[in-house]
N, C-alpha and C positions, 0 to 999 in steps of 0.2 A: 582451681589451679590445674589446668589441663596438662601443662608441660613445665614442671618446675626445673630449676637448675639441679637440685639435689633432693633425693628422697631419703628420709631417715626412718628406719624401721625400729620402732619402740619409743614410747613416751614415759619411760621411767626417768629417774632423776638424771641419769647420765645422758640419755637421749634428748631430754628437754633442754639440758644445758648445751648440748651440741647445737640444737636448733637455735637457741638464743644467740650463741656466739657466732654461728654461720650467718644468721640473719643480720646481726650487727655489722658483719663484714661485707654485707651486700649480696649474699646468696639468696635466691628465691627458693625457700625450703618447703617441703611438704612432709610432715611427720605422719606416719601410719601406725595404728595400734589395733590389735584385734579386740582389746578390752573396750568397754563402752565409756570409760573415763580415763583421763590422763593420770598417770601415776598409780594405776590400780593393778599393776603386775607385782613382781617381787619387791619393788620399791615400797609398796604399802605395807609389806611384812618386815621391812628393815628395822633394825634396832636404832638406826640413824645416829650412831655414835661418831663424834668428831674428835679424833685423838691424833697425836703426833708420834708416838713411839712405833717404830718399825724395825725389822731385823736387818734392813739394808739402808745405806745412806740415801740412795735415790728415793726409796719409799718415804723416808723421813722428810726429805726436802719437799716432796710433792705434797705430803700431808700438812706440813707446817705452812706452806704457801696456801693450801686449800682452806685452812682455818680462817684466814683473813676475809674471805668472801662471806662466810657465815656470820662472822663478827659484824660486818658491814652490810648485811643482807638487803636492807631497804635501799641503800645507796647503790648497791650493785645492780639491783633489778630495775630501778627507775620507774616503778609503778606509782599510781596516784597515792596520796597520803592516806586515803581511806581504804586502801586495798587490805584484804585479809591475809596477812603474811604468816608463814610458819615461824615459830619462835625457837631461837637457839638459847639453850640454857647452859651457861658456862659453869659447870660444877667442879671441874678438874677430874683428873683420872689418876688413881693410884695403882701402881703396878708392883706386885709382890716380887721381892728378890728371891730367886730360886736357882737351883743348879740348872734346871731346864732352860732358863733364858740367860745363862752365863752371868747371873747376878746383875744383869742389865748394864754391864760394862760397855758394850758396843752401843747400846741405846743412848747412854749418857755421853759417850764420845761424839756420836752423830749430832745430838742436840746441842752440845757445846760448840761444835763447829758451825752450826747453823743459827747460833744465838737464840735458841728456843729454850725459854725458861723451864727449869725443873728444880725440885727440892728433894733432898735426901730425908727420909722419915725413918726414925728409930721405931722399934716395936712399941715403945711407950707412946710415941706420937700417933701411931696407927690406932691404938685402942682409945687414945684421948679423943680422936675424931670420930671413931666408930666403936663406942663402948660395947656394942652387941657382939663384937668380933672376939674370938678366941684364936690364938696363934699357934696351936699345935700344928705340926707337919704331918700330912697324910700321904705324901708322895711315895710311890707312883699312884695316880688316880685309879680308882677301881669302880667297878659296877657294884650295885647293891647286892647281887647274888654272890659276890666273892666272899669267902669265909673270913678274909681279913678286912673287909670293908668297915670303915668307921673306927679302925684301930690306929692310933697315932704311931708313927715310926720311932717315937721317942725324942725327936728333934723339935725345933720350933722355927717359925718364920723369923728371919734375922733383920728384916726391915723392908722398906719399899722405896720407890721413887714416885714422886707426885708431879704431874704435869698440870699446873693451875689453869691453863687456857683451854683444856679439853672440855667437852660437854656433849650435849645431844640435842637433836632437833625433835620438837614434841610431836610433829605431824609430818612424817616423810612424804606421804602422798600429796599433801598440800604444798610441800616445797617443790615438787615436780610441776604442780599446777601453776605455782608462782612463776616458775622459769618459762613455762609455755606461754603464760599471759604476757610475760615480758618480751618473749620472741615475737608474739603477734603484733606488738607495738612497732616492730621493725619489719612487718610484712610476712612473717612466717604464716603458714597455714597448717591445719591439723585435721586429720580424719580419724575418728575412733570407729570401732566396730568394722574395721577393714583389715582382713587377714591376708597376708602375702602367701601365694601358692607357688610362685615361680619367679626366678630372677631371669630377666630378659637380657640377651646379648645380641650384639650386631657387630660384624667386622672386627671381632676379637676383643671387644670391650663391653662393659655393661651398658644396657640400653634402657633399663627401667624394671618394673615389676608387673606381674599379673596377679590379681586378687582372686580369692576363691569364688567371687561373683562372676569371674570371666573378664572383668574390666582390665585393660592394660593402661598403665601410666608410664610415660617415657621420661627419662632423665639421663643426663651424662654421668651422674654421680649417685651411687647408692651406698648408704652407711648402715652397717648391721649393728644395731644396739638393742638386740632382741632379748637380752637377759638370758634366762635359762633356756630360751629357744634359739639361742645364737648358733649352736652347732648345727641344727637343722637348716638354718638359713645359709650357713657357710656351705653345707652339703648341696643345697639347691644351686648355689653359685659355682659349684665345682672347684673350690679353692683349697681343699684340705690337703692336697698333694704335697705342697712344699712347707707345711706347718709342722715344726717340731713341738710346738705347744698346742694342745687341744683344749676344748672346753666341753663340759657336760653338766647336766643338772644334778644337783645334790640335795636330797631332802634334809631339812633341819627342823628341830623343835625348839621353841623358846618358851620358857616357863614364866608365868606371872604368879606371884604369891604375895599375901599381905605382909607388910613389915612387922617385926615383933611388937607386941603391945608395949607402949611406953616410949618408943623411939620413932621420930618423924624422919624416915628415910627419904621421903620425897624432898624435903627442904634441907635436911642436914647430911644426907648421904652423898656419895660421890660414885663415879664410875670406878669399878675395881676390875683389874685383870689379875687373875690368881692362878698361875700355872701349877701351884702346889696341889690344888684340887681340880685344875684344868677347867675352870669356869670363868666367865666374865659376868658382870652384873651392872645394872644402872638403875636410878630411880625411875619409877613410872607413876603416872597420876593416880590419885586415890590412895596415896601412901602405900604403893605396891613396889615390889622389887622384880625387875625383869632379869632372868638368868639364862645365859646361853652357854653352850659347850665350846671349849677351845680345841676340840677334835683330838683328844688323847688316843693312844693306841687301843684303849679298852672300849671306846665308843665306835661301833662299826660305821663305816661310811655307807650310806644308803643311796647309791647312784641310781638314777632313774633313766629309762629308755627315752622318755621325751618329757616335755614340760606340761603335759596335760594329764596324763594317766599316772597318778601316784596316790598313795594312801594320805588322805588329809586329816586322819584321826590321830589323837595322841596315842603313844605306845608306852612301854615301860621306860623308854628313854626320858620321858617327862619325869617320872618318879625318881629315876636315877639322878637326874640333874638337881632336883629339889633336895634329895637326901644328901648329895655331895655338898651342896651349899650349907645344909644344916650342920655339917661337920664344923664349918667356920662360924656359923651363927647358931649355937646350941638352943637358943630360945625361939628359933624359927618355928612357927606353926605351919604344918603342911596340910592344906585343906583337902578334903575328899574329892571336891569338884575341881577338875583340871581346867585351868585357864591359860591362855597364851596364844602362840602362833605356830602353825605348821605351814612351812613355805619351802621354796627352792632357792638355792644359790646357783649362780652360773659360775662354776669354779674351774679355773685353769689347772694344767698339769702341775705347776709349781705355785699356784695360788697368787701369782702376780698377773695383772691383766694384760691383754693384748690391745694395744692402741697402735694401729698399723694400717698400711695398705694391704692388698692381697695380690695374688698372682693374676687376678683378672683386672685389667686396667679399669679404673673408675669405681671399683668396689672396695670399700674400706671397712674396718672392724674396730669397734670398741666393745670388747667381749671379755668374759672371765672376771667381771668386776664385782660380783656379789660378795657380801660378807665383809670386805675391807675397803671398798672404794667409794661408798656413799659420800664420805666426807670430801672426796676429791672432785666431785661432779663439776663445780664451776671451772676449775683449772684444767680438768680433763677436756671440757668443752672448748676452752681456748686452745689447748695443745692440738686437739683433733682438727680444729679449723685451720690452724697454721699448717699442720701436716698435709691436709687435703690441698690447700693452696700451694704448698711446696711441690707436691707431686704433680698436680694438674699443671703447674707452671713448667714442668719438664724435668725436674730434678730426679735423680735415681736414689730414692730413699733407702733401698737395700744396700747399695754400695756406699752412700754418704748420708747417713741418717741425719734428719733435721736436728739442729742444735737450737733448743727452745729456751727463750728467756722467761724466767719466773718473775713477773712484775713486782711483787711485794718484796721478795728476797733479794732481787738483783743478782741472781745467779743464773747460769746457763746449764741446762741438763741435756744429755744425749738421749734422744728419744728411741734410739736403738735398744735401750734397756727394756722397752715394752714390745720388741719385735716378735712376730709370729715365728720367726726362724731362730730365735735365740737358743743357746744351750739351756737346759733346765737349771735354774738358779739355785745353787746349793746353799746359799745364804738364807734362803726363805725358811720360814718356820714350817711350811707345808701344812698350814692350818689357817683358820679364819684370821689369825694375826697377820698374815701376809709375809 
């Protein structure tokens, strides 16, 4: 494809969804990725959790809409019946009620407004479903070298809210590959092992990209979906000047440990968000438990200069997360061999993504999505396609943001919520929770 209509930088789950939706809308797209396989950037390291609870109404609506595409994954993609598809396991998600999350009053309010099902769980119901759990309260979260680590504050978790439709995707890289295969059915093209070195411009608008090989590819539209490399691509394009929201790579460690003996967490467990110990977890194959940090004040943020040069070895953060989870699950065995994932988030200033145009005409951004937007990939693809068509059709998206219809929910959202120029959203959790 020597001259596509649009170049999409990145073939993670968001980039692949944008390629799929743009191709369906008639765009001749070319997706570029420096990795040698689709979905093998930060998407491959994603926990791939599909949940509905967010600290903002807009975030909740977007996520509840997004769930429906995973539920109907095969129908959404339209691939052949024998296609190897990523699997969505609908385990539900239990969120502990704590002072840190306002005992989930806002979350319940938003879900009620959106007809998103949830259940109130008593402490007794929590331990009925998860008999390995103890409900002592340990807040605030601490590191294992804190003298008070592991000491209960004397209180107990007072209950939880359970969203039954939540779940996770078993193979996130495969889900991106599914989307790209579906995009190809509509004429999309993809090139892996192709690294962008320069954003080309001509007469005041984007004109394409130059690769590290020296090859130039011209297009009237370029979409930055480069994940943890997004800030570098935005800098190449010279579009940082009017952005109040920035993105940068953040190093994360995710722990994999065996479930306690005698309990099948893989089939009986659920996703749990527990701000009392500032961790989330989900079942993992082989009867393992995957444990991630909810970014409490005691866990230092490890910001990286770029998305290539960072420490890919486990640190004491791995042990801290395992030990904090053992406060909730006293029978947890912590192996001497560390297993899990070390990868990067593409985190924005307020942990809410940027889905927007830029100051350079024809250059668009779907950035700052890591940690909490995997679940929204299909609807983000639809929204970005609509936004690009809106702006390329002559609309002033900054002055009059696109009003976008959510097909399943029958609601309209103001896409200015995701603007690069928005004020920092004080409703955000300023964490992986979004």
